[in-house]
C-alpha positions as CSV (number, residue, x, y, z in Angstrom):
1,X,0.0,0.0,0.0
2,X,1.6,3.2,-1.1
3,X,-1.3,5.6,-0.3
4,X,-3.1,5.8,3.0
5,X,-6.3,7.7,3.7
6,X,-6.5,9.3,7.1
7,X,-9.6,10.3,9.1
8,X,-8.5,12.6,11.9
9,X,-11.0,13.1,14.7
10,X,-11.1,16.4,16.7
11,X,-13.0,14.4,19.3
12,X,-15.7,16.4,21.1
13,X,-15.6,15.5,24.8
14,X,-19.1,14.4,25.8
15,X,-20.4,12.7,28.9
16,X,-21.3,9.1,28.1
17,X,-23.6,7.2,30.4
18,X,-21.0,4.3,30.7
19,X,-18.6,2.2,28.8
20,X,-21.1,0.9,26.2
21,X,-22.3,4.5,25.5
22,X,-18.7,5.7,25.1
23,X,-17.8,2.8,22.7
24,X,-21.0,3.5,20.7
25,X,-19.6,7.0,20.1
26,X,-16.3,5.6,18.8
27,X,-18.3,3.1,16.7
28,X,-20.1,6.0,15.0
29,X,-16.7,7.7,14.2
30,X,-15.4,4.5,12.7
31,X,-18.5,4.2,10.6
32,X,-18.1,7.7,9.4
33,X,-14.4,7.1,8.7
34,X,-15.2,4.0,6.7
35,X,-17.8,5.7,4.7
36,X,-15.3,8.4,3.8
37,X,-12.9,5.8,2.5
38,X,-10.4,6.0,5.3
39,X,-7.8,3.3,6.1
40,X,-6.9,4.8,9.5
41,X,-8.9,6.6,12.2
42,X,-6.9,8.8,14.6
43,X,-8.4,9.7,17.9
44,X,-6.9,12.3,20.2
45,X,-4.8,11.9,23.4
46,X,-7.0,11.3,26.4
47,X,-10.2,10.6,24.4
48,X,-10.7,7.9,27.0
49,X,-11.0,10.4,29.8
50,X,-14.5,11.2,28.6
51,X,-15.5,7.8,30.0
52,X,-15.0,9.2,33.5
53,X,-18.1,11.3,33.1
54,X,-20.2,8.1,33.4
55,X,-18.8,7.2,36.7
56,X,-17.7,10.3,38.6
57,X,-20.4,12.7,39.7
58,X,-18.4,15.8,40.4
59,X,-15.0,17.1,39.0
60,X,-12.3,15.2,40.7
61,X,-8.8,14.7,39.2
62,X,-7.9,11.6,41.2
63,X,-11.4,9.9,40.9
64,X,-11.5,10.6,37.1
65,X,-8.1,9.1,36.5
66,X,-8.9,6.0,38.6
67,X,-12.3,5.5,36.8
68,X,-10.5,5.2,33.5
69,X,-7.4,3.3,34.7
70,X,-9.7,0.7,36.4
71,X,-11.5,0.2,33.1
72,X,-8.5,0.2,30.8
73,X,-8.6,-3.5,29.9
74,X,-12.3,-3.2,29.0
75,X,-11.6,-0.1,26.9
76,X,-8.8,-1.8,25.0
77,X,-11.0,-4.9,24.4
78,X,-13.7,-2.6,23.0
79,X,-11.3,-0.7,20.8
80,X,-9.9,-4.0,19.4
81,X,-13.4,-5.4,18.7
82,X,-14.4,-2.2,16.8
83,X,-11.2,-2.0,14.7
84,X,-11.8,-5.6,13.7
85,X,-15.4,-5.1,12.9
86,X,-14.7,-2.2,10.6
87,X,-11.4,-3.6,9.2
88,X,-9.6,-0.3,9.9
89,X,-6.4,0.8,11.5
90,X,-7.3,2.6,14.7
91,X,-5.1,4.9,16.8
92,X,-7.4,4.8,19.9
93,X,-6.2,8.1,21.3
94,X,-4.4,7.3,24.6
95,X,-5.5,5.3,27.7
96,X,-3.9,5.8,31.1
97,X,-2.9,2.4,32.2
98,X,-1.2,0.9,35.3
99,X,1.9,-1.1,34.6
100,X,3.3,-4.1,36.5
101,X,5.1,-1.8,38.9
102,X,1.9,0.1,39.8
103,X,2.9,3.2,37.9
104,X,0.4,4.9,35.5
105,X,1.6,5.5,32.0
106,X,-0.2,7.4,29.2
107,X,-0.3,4.8,26.4
108,X,-1.5,5.1,22.7
109,X,-2.9,1.8,21.3
110,X,-2.4,1.3,17.6
111,X,-4.8,-1.5,16.4
112,X,-5.0,-3.0,13.0
113,X,-8.1,-4.5,11.3
114,X,-7.2,-7.9,12.5
115,X,-7.2,-6.7,16.1
116,X,-3.4,-6.9,16.5
117,X,-2.2,-4.2,18.9
118,X,0.9,-2.3,19.8
119,X,1.5,0.6,22.3
120,X,3.5,3.8,22.3
121,X,4.0,5.4,25.7
122,X,4.2,9.1,26.2
123,X,7.8,9.9,26.9
124,X,7.7,13.5,28.3
125,X,5.1,14.5,30.8
126,X,3.5,17.9,31.0
127,X,3.5,19.7,34.4
128,X,-0.1,18.7,34.9
129,X,0.6,15.1,34.3
130,X,3.6,14.9,36.5
131,X,2.8,17.4,39.3
132,X,-0.9,16.8,39.7
133,X,-1.7,13.5,38.2
134,X,1.4,11.5,39.0
135,X,1.6,9.9,35.5
136,X,5.1,8.5,34.8
137,X,7.2,8.8,31.7
138,X,7.0,5.7,29.5
139,X,9.1,3.7,27.1
140,X,11.2,5.3,24.4
141,X,9.9,5.9,20.8
142,X,9.1,2.9,18.6
143,X,7.7,2.4,15.2
144,X,4.9,0.1,14.0
145,X,4.9,-2.1,10.8
146,X,1.7,-1.6,8.8
147,X,0.6,-2.3,5.2
148,X,1.4,1.3,4.5
149,X,4.9,1.1,5.9
150,X,6.3,2.2,9.3
151,X,4.3,4.6,11.4
152,X,5.3,6.4,14.6
153,X,3.3,8.0,17.3
154,X,4.4,11.2,19.2
155,X,1.8,11.9,21.9
156,X,1.1,15.6,22.2
157,X,4.0,17.1,24.2
158,X,6.4,14.5,22.8
159,X,6.0,16.2,19.4
160,X,7.7,19.3,20.8
161,X,11.1,17.4,21.2
162,X,12.8,16.9,17.8
163,X,15.0,14.1,18.7
164,X,12.1,11.9,19.8
165,X,10.5,12.1,16.4
166,X,13.9,11.9,14.7
167,X,14.4,8.5,16.3
168,X,11.2,7.3,14.6
169,X,12.1,8.8,11.3
170,X,15.6,7.2,11.4
171,X,13.8,3.9,12.1
172,X,11.9,4.3,8.8
173,X,8.6,6.0,9.9
174,X,7.1,7.9,7.0
175,X,4.1,9.0,9.0
176,X,4.1,10.3,12.6
177,X,0.7,10.5,14.3
178,X,0.2,13.2,16.9
179,X,-2.8,12.6,19.1
180,X,-3.2,15.7,21.4
181,X,-5.2,17.2,24.3
182,X,-4.6,20.9,25.0
183,X,-6.8,23.2,27.0
184,X,-5.5,26.5,25.6
185,X,-4.6,27.8,22.1
186,X,-1.1,28.3,23.4
187,X,-0.9,24.5,24.0
188,X,-2.5,23.6,20.8
189,X,-0.3,25.9,18.7
190,X,2.8,24.4,20.3
191,X,1.7,21.0,19.1
192,X,0.5,22.3,15.7
193,X,3.8,24.2,15.0
194,X,5.8,21.3,16.3
195,X,4.1,18.7,14.0
196,X,4.7,20.9,11.0
197,X,8.4,21.4,12.0
198,X,8.9,17.6,12.4
199,X,7.5,17.0,8.9
200,X,9.9,19.7,7.5
201,X,12.9,18.4,9.4
202,X,12.4,14.7,8.5
203,X,10.7,15.1,5.1
204,X,7.9,12.9,6.4
205,X,4.2,13.1,7.0
206,X,2.7,14.2,10.4
207,X,-1.0,14.3,11.4
208,X,-2.6,16.0,14.5
209,X,-5.9,15.0,16.1
210,X,-6.9,17.1,19.2
211,X,-9.7,16.9,21.7
212,X,-12.3,19.7,21.4
213,X,-15.2,21.2,23.4
214,X,-16.0,22.1,27.0
215,X,-16.7,19.5,29.7
216,X,-17.5,21.5,32.9
217,X,-18.3,18.2,34.6
218,X,-14.6,17.2,34.3
219,X,-11.5,18.4,36.2
220,X,-9.1,16.8,33.7
221,X,-10.5,17.5,30.2
222,X,-12.7,20.5,31.0
223,X,-11.4,22.7,28.2
224,X,-10.2,21.5,24.8
225,X,-9.0,23.6,21.9
226,X,-7.6,22.8,18.5
227,X,-8.2,21.5,15.0
228,X,-7.0,18.5,13.1
229,X,-4.5,18.6,10.3
230,X,-2.1,16.7,8.1
231,X,1.3,18.0,7.0
232,X,4.1,17.1,4.7
233,X,7.6,18.4,3.7
234,X,7.8,22.1,2.7
235,X,9.4,21.2,-0.6
236,X,8.7,20.5,-4.2
237,X,5.9,18.2,-4.8
238,X,4.0,19.4,-1.8
239,X,1.9,22.5,-0.9
240,X,4.1,25.6,-0.4
241,X,3.2,25.7,3.3
242,X,3.3,21.9,3.7
243,X,-0.4,21.8,4.8
244,X,-2.2,18.8,3.2
245,X,-5.4,19.1,5.1
246,X,-6.7,21.4,7.9
247,X,-9.9,21.5,9.9
248,X,-11.8,24.3,11.6
249,X,-10.9,25.5,15.1
250,X,-12.8,23.6,17.8
251,X,-15.1,21.9,15.2
252,X,-15.6,18.2,15.8
253,X,-15.9,17.1,12.1
254,X,-13.6,14.4,10.8
255,X,-10.7,15.8,8.6
256,X,-9.7,13.5,5.8
257,X,-6.3,13.4,4.1
258,X,-4.7,11.0,1.6
259,X,-0.9,10.6,1.9
260,X,1.3,8.9,-0.6
261,X,4.6,7.3,0.2
262,X,5.7,7.5,-3.5
263,X,5.4,11.2,-3.3
264,X,7.8,11.3,-0.3
265,X,10.2,9.1,-2.2
266,X,10.2,11.4,-5.2
267,X,10.8,14.5,-3.0
268,X,13.5,12.9,-1.0
269,X,15.3,11.8,-4.1
270,X,15.4,15.3,-5.6
271,X,14.5,17.9,-3.0
272,X,15.2,21.6,-3.0
273,X,17.0,21.1,0.3
274,X,18.0,17.9,2.1
275,X,16.5,18.5,5.6
276,X,16.1,14.8,6.1
277,X,19.8,13.9,5.6
278,X,21.6,17.2,6.4
279,X,21.1,16.8,10.2
280,X,24.4,17.4,12.1
281,X,25.3,15.1,14.9
282,X,23.7,16.1,18.2
283,X,25.7,19.2,19.0
284,X,27.6,19.9,22.2
285,X,26.6,23.0,24.1
286,X,27.9,26.1,22.4
287,X,30.8,28.1,23.8
288,X,29.7,31.5,25.2
289,X,31.9,34.5,24.5
290,X,31.2,37.9,25.9
291,X,31.4,40.9,23.6
292,X,33.6,43.6,25.0
């Protein structure tokens, strides 16, 4: 498969009545993605936190987290069943999960149409995650083998650190998925600009899917800003700004984009500039000289 059609979901945080109601909402998005010809549906970071609304009466950071962590296995089973039913690749946002040592990690499940699953952990925690939630940094970047080729996942804040995505690009990832959850336009624009920069630096594709909407019943996903988008290299053969598709701010509509690996190969073979290969070694700190 040289071309892949993406459906990027700017997931509107609602308040489901329970697990079945939450999964019914995901099923509707998969049906819409399938009808639009998508091969892959991308859900945002912490989509799963909407589930807490069915179990926690009042805003409570700790109770909301535990409500989802305690149902993580059931969530994953539901996501796998839906991906299999629709025969689509599904990046099921992220799910906070407790590991064998009792630490909670923020994990992104990538599931194929056969139900096979792999996980990418978030590597760098935001201040909220580390200082208030106690979520721990996870495993280093990895890549996933798919029919399209290798895909990487950089969860929200991770996209802001070039060497994390660079590791995935060097491992052969032509597409980096960036599920995000940001409560301000400052936060969203950091992720948006970072995703575009990572596509430029590595001459690869990146795609952002954010949470959207207000959830006053929640202490964790109460405000959500952003729009979905897909980006490529800013070089010949691509749009002048590198933007392949872009949604509307805070609108929940799926954004579709078709990406083509052959297009990347052609650009990398004869680019205007060689961002992908001209990277210097990781530099040592610069010397500082005072001007007299």
